[in-house]
C-alpha positions, 0 to 999 in steps of 0.5 A: 604843510604837510612834512613840515613842522615849525623849527628853530633856525640853526637851533638857535633858541633864544628869546625873540627868535623867529620861527619857521616851516622845516621839512620835519626832523625831531630835533632839539629844534622842532622840541615843542610842547603844548601846554593846558592854557594852550601855549606852545612853549619851548623850555621857558619860551612860549611862542607868539603868533602874528598876524600876516606872512612870515619873516620871508612871506612863506607863511600862512597868516597867523603861524608863530613866527617868534619865541619869545619868554613866557608870561608868568601869571 
């Protein structure tokens, strides 16, 4: 995935949004953080990884696919 970044399609940042691999461009749609609990986050959303291929069949198994509300705790 050289030169590719985790990306929110159309910068439509919302719970349940499917993520994609996209050319790195530094936009808000690619501003994820990695916290000390090992979570990949965007604001108050936490990325969840699912096994298998992405919805378009273009992602490796386990690639983060959906941004969902983070569990409190």
